[in-house]
N, C-alpha and C positions, 0 to 999 in steps of 0.2 A: 648749545643749551643742554644742561645736564638732564639725564634720564633717571627717574626714580625706579627702584626695583620693581614696584608694582606696575609700572608702565611698560616694562620690557616684555616681549612675547615669551610665552612659556616654551621651554625646551621641548623639542620633538623627539619622542622615543622611537628609535628605528630598531626593529627586531631583525637580527641577521638571519640569513637563510641557513638552515642546518647543513653541515658538510657531509659528504658521503663518508662511510667508514673506511679509513685508510689502512686498517690492520691487515686485511687480506693482501694488499699490495706490498706492505712492508714485510710480511711473512714470506711471500713469494720471492721477493728480491733476496731476502736472507737465505731462503732454501736453495735457490738455484746457484747462487754464488758459493755457498757452502758445499754444495754437491760437487762443483767443478774443482775447487781447491782440494776438497777431501779426496776426490778421485786421483788427483796428482799425488797427495800424501800417501795414498794407498798404492801408488805406482802404476795405475792403468790409464791415466789421462796425462798427456804431455804438459810440460811446464809452460808458463807465460800466458796461455789462453785465459787463465782466470784473472789476469791483471786488469784487462779492460772491463770485465764484469765487476771487479772490486771497485773500480773508480765510478762507473756509471749506473750499474744496476744495484749491486749490494751497497754502494756508497751513496751517490747522489739521490737515487730513487728512495732508498730507505730513510735517508736523512729528511727528505721531503715528507715522507709518511710520518716521521716523528714530529715535524712542524705542524702537520695537519692534526695530529693527535693533541698538540697543545691547543689548537683551535677548538677541538672537541672537549677540552678540559679533562683529558684522560692522562693523569700524571704518569701512571705505570707505562702505558703504551708510548707516550712521548719520550720518556726517559730511555726505554729499551730501544726503540727504533732509532732515535737520535744518536745514542751511544754506539750502536753497532753500525750505523751508517758511517760514523766517524772512524770506527774500527777498520772498516773495509777501505775507506779513503786513505787512512794513514798507512795501512799495510801495503796497499798498492803503490803509494808514493815512496815508501821506504824501500821496496824492492827495486823500483825504477832508479832511485838515487844510488842505491848500493851497486847496481849493475852497470850504470851508464855515466856516472859523474865522478869527478875527482874527489868529491866529498865522501863517496863511498868506496873509493879505491883501496883504502887501507882496511876496510871491513870485509875480510874474507875468512873462509874456513871456520875455525872455532869461534872467532868473534862474532861472525854472522849468526851462527847457530845459537850462541849464548844470547845475542840480542833478541832473536825471535822467541827464545824461551822466556826471557824476562818480560817481553811485550805481552805474551799470552798469559803469563802468570798474573800480571796486573789486571788484565781483563777477566781472568778467572775469579779474582777477588770481588770485582764488581758483580760478576754473574752469580756469586754465592748468595749475596743478599737479595738479588732479583729472583733467584730460585726460591728462596724462603718466602718472599712476598707473592710469588706466582701461585702459591697454594691458596691464595684468596681470590684467584681469578677463575680458572677452570682446569680440568684435567689435561686438555690439549696443550694449553700454554705451559703448564707445569711440565709436561713431557718434553716440550722444546727446551726449556731451561735445564732440565735434568740431563738430557742427552748431550746438550752443549757443555754442561759442566764436566761431564765425563770426558768429552772430546778434548776440551782445553787442558784438563789435567794430564791426560795421556800424551798430548803433544808437548806440553811443558817438560814432562819426564823424558820423552823421546828426544827432543832437541838438546836438552842438557846432556843426555847420555851420548848422543852423537858428537857433541862438542868436546867430550872427554874421551873420544876414541872408540865409543861403543857402536854397535850395529844400529841400523835404521828400523829394526823390527818393531819397537814400541811406537815409532812415528807412523809406520804403516797401519798398526792397530788403531791408532788415533784417527787415521784417515778413514778407516771403515766405520768407526764410531761417528765420525762427521757425516758419513752417508746416511746413517740412521737418523741423525739430527735433522738432516735435510728432508728426509721422508716424513718425519713427524711435523716439521714446519710446513711442508707442502699440504699435508692433511689439514692442519689448522687453517691454512690459507683457503683451501678449497671449501672447507666448512663455512668460513666467513663469507665467501662469494655466494654460495647457494642459499645460505640462511638469510643473507641480506636481500635476496630476491623473493623471499617468501614471508608471508605474515607470521608464520610459526617456524621454529627451527626444524630443519630437514635432516641435516647431518649432525649427530651428537658431538659435543665438545666436552662433556662431563661437567660435573658440579664442582664447586670449590672444595678443596680438601680441608681448609681451615677457615672458619667463619662463613659468613654469607655475603652475597653481593647486595649492593643497595637496591631498594625497591624499584628504582627507575632504570636499573641496568637492563641491557638487551642480552638475554641469555643466549641468543643465537650468534652473537658476535664472539670472535676469538679473543677480544680484549674487553675489559670492563668499561661500561658506560655509566656515568653518574648523572645523566640527563643531557638535554640538548639546550643550546643557547641560541 
């Protein structure tokens, strides 16, 4: 027997439970992994130790934070965390393939350094427009992208320089810039944690440099919020 539209039960609206703010986790994963790799680039932390972090903490954990930002309808945070989660995963896998497989056997010396330089240059292009749009978030997030931009540019120059027979000096400088980046990201992460535990912001993250946040944004969060679903 056919059912008419008016006889069908009305759809039930189910309101989803708001998700916790994933930004502090994503920033912490980014900060710690950046610190370890930058320490290696600055020549005081041994190699290889950063690879596991790149795959699981900086990679998978940050990628998950990006997916949760999609859940929170935060386009900026979702794009940033998902991209840099993919950055760490791809960098870790690249190093493993180049070091342990036949596929990477021919990629040695200058070719390896050139590959890393082009890899970082591509992400520096992405980071440039994210740096511009981070001015609409807050001072802490802008600081993360600004120091990261400097780090990536220095490492690009350093790896190209080494590939053409130059010294590793610029790469070491890029490593120290990466340590500053990690410190800024850790600060933003810590601010997000403690501010998320308080009804009012406790640790300042600064105001947007350009424009204003939406009315429904949570000023205590290190990432913009346009409302809850």
